[in-house]
C-alpha positions in Angstrom: 72.6 98.4 100.6 76.0 100.1 100.9 77.4 102.7 98.5 79.8 100.2 96.9 77.0 97.7 96.1 74.8 100.5 94.8 77.6 101.6 92.3 78.2 98.0 91.3 74.5 97.4 90.4 74.2 100.6 88.4 76.2 100.3 85.2 76.0 103.9 84.2 76.9 105.1 87.7 79.8 102.6 87.8 81.2 104.0 84.5 80.9 107.6 85.7 82.7 106.8 89.0 85.3 104.9 87.0 85.8 108.0 84.8 86.2 110.2 87.8 88.9 107.9 89.3 90.8 106.8 86.3 91.5 108.4 82.8 90.0 106.5 79.9 92.1 103.5 78.8 94.5 103.9 81.7 95.2 102.0 84.9 96.9 104.8 87.0 94.4 106.8 89.1 94.0 110.5 88.6 96.3 112.8 90.6 93.4 114.0 92.9 92.8 110.3 93.9 96.5 109.8 94.5 96.9 112.9 96.6 93.6 113.3 98.4 91.9 109.9 98.6 94.4 107.1 98.7 96.4 108.4 101.7 93.2 108.2 103.8 91.8 104.9 102.5 94.9 102.7 102.3 97.1 101.6 105.1 100.9 102.3 105.2 102.7 101.0 108.3 105.4 102.6 110.4 108.7 103.1 108.6 107.2 101.8 105.3 108.7 103.2 102.1 107.4 103.5 98.6 110.3 104.7 96.4 109.8 107.7 94.2 109.9 105.8 90.8 107.4 103.2 91.8 104.1 103.1 89.9 101.3 102.8 92.4 98.2 102.0 90.4 96.1 101.7 93.6 92.5 102.7 93.7 90.1 103.4 96.6 87.6 100.7 95.7 89.9 97.8 96.6 92.1 97.6 99.7 95.9 98.1 99.7 98.1 97.8 102.7 101.9 98.0 103.2 103.2 96.8 106.5 105.7 98.2 109.0 109.2 98.7 107.7 108.4 97.3 104.3 109.7 98.7 101.0 108.4 98.9 97.4 111.5 99.7 95.4 111.9 101.8 92.2 110.3 100.8 88.9 107.9 98.3 90.6 104.2 98.4 89.8 101.5 97.7 92.3 97.9 97.4 91.0 94.8 96.7 93.0 92.3 97.5 90.3 90.8 94.0 90.2 91.8 92.7 93.6 93.2 93.6 97.0 96.9 93.8 97.6 98.3 93.3 101.1 102.0 93.4 101.9 103.2 92.4 105.4 105.8 93.7 107.7 109.6 93.8 107.0 109.0 92.8 103.4 110.9 94.0 100.3 109.2 94.3 96.9 112.3 94.4 94.6 113.2 96.6 91.6 111.0 96.2 88.6 108.4 93.8 90.3 104.9 93.7 89.0 102.2 92.9 91.6 98.6 92.7 90.4 95.9 91.7 92.9 94.4 89.8 94.4 97.7 89.2 96.2 98.6 88.7 99.8 102.3 88.8 100.7 103.4 87.9 104.3 106.0 89.1 106.7 109.8 89.0 106.1 109.4 88.2 102.4 112.2 89.0 100.0 111.2 89.5 96.3 114.2 90.0 94.1 114.2 91.9 90.8 111.7 91.8 87.9 109.3 89.3 89.4 105.7 89.2 88.0 102.8 88.0 90.0 99.3 88.5 88.7 96.0 87.3 90.2 94.3 88.5 86.9 93.7 86.6 83.7 92.0 87.6 80.5 89.1 85.6 79.0 89.9 84.7 75.4 87.3 82.0 74.4 85.2 84.3 72.2 87.3 84.5 69.0 85.0 87.2 67.5 85.8 89.7 70.3 89.2 91.3 70.9 90.6 89.8 74.1 90.9 93.2 75.8 87.1 93.6 75.4 86.4 90.3 77.1 85.9 89.9 80.9 88.7 89.1 83.3 89.0 86.5 85.9 90.8 86.7 89.2 92.3 84.1 91.6 94.1 84.8 94.9 97.9 84.6 95.1 99.4 84.1 98.5 103.0 84.2 99.5 103.4 83.2 103.2 105.9 84.5 105.7 109.7 84.3 105.3 109.8 83.4 101.6 112.5 84.4 99.1 111.5 84.7 95.4 114.4 84.9 92.9 114.8 87.3 90.1 112.6 87.0 87.0 110.3 84.5 88.6 106.6 84.4 87.5 103.8 83.6 90.1 100.6 82.7 88.3 97.0 83.3 89.5 95.6 81.0 92.2 98.9 79.8 93.6 100.2 79.7 97.2 103.8 79.6 98.2 104.2 78.2 101.7 106.1 79.6 104.6 109.9 79.8 104.5 110.1 78.6 100.9 112.5 79.6 98.2 111.6 80.0 94.5 114.6 80.0 92.2 115.4 82.7 89.7 113.4 82.4 86.5 111.0 79.8 87.9 107.3 79.8 86.8 105.0 78.9 89.6 101.8 77.3 88.3 100.8 75.3 91.3 101.1 75.5 95.1 104.5 75.2 96.7 104.4 73.5 100.1 106.0 75.3 103.2 109.7 74.8 103.7 110.4 73.9 100.1 112.8 74.9 97.4 111.3 75.1 93.9 113.0 75.6 90.5 112.2 75.5 86.8 109.3 76.0 84.4 106.9 74.8 85.5 108.3 75.1 89.0 108.9 71.8 90.8 110.1 71.1 94.4 113.6 69.8 94.6 114.2 70.1 98.3 112.1 70.0 101.5 113.1 70.8 105.1 112.9 67.7 107.3 112.1 68.9 110.8 113.1 65.6 112.3 116.6 65.5 110.9 116.7 69.4 110.9 118.2 69.4 107.4 117.2 70.2 103.8 116.7 67.0 101.9 116.4 66.3 98.2 112.9 65.3 97.0 
């Protein structure tokens, strides 16, 4: 049994390790983790940039990777506390974005400003227990290569946005968007699709 599995199976040890990594009631790792652990655990590609005012709530027990020549802009938040976060090559995470894993973002993706994507949801069914004390659930979010997501869009847990698709500003994605599509609205719906035979974008 590996170290990770041993920690998971021992609740007291798990709480102690969690205390060492993260201050109580916080999501941001302690400075010693940011300085002396994360740089050796997580992968940052050639020419990749994390801007100075970015909040990187990334911890060593889940993977994080930032591809070659990709940028995470100021005032964005990236959190891998409940799921891995992988960002491809030549991808831009825009100003004020929130990315909470599990999330995989492909290559040559453009995320505009103030986008929220969270693979995490809170359980709320027990009305006698505060929601923040109930468990969380996670579902993978995937944004495939060459996509453009407009400002203020929301990408919900468990959804996939197919290759070379566009999600309009303010859209709320609650189900999968097929490749080569344009989606708008709340909930987001596909209004155009690329026809490879006619080589044109056609209304749906």
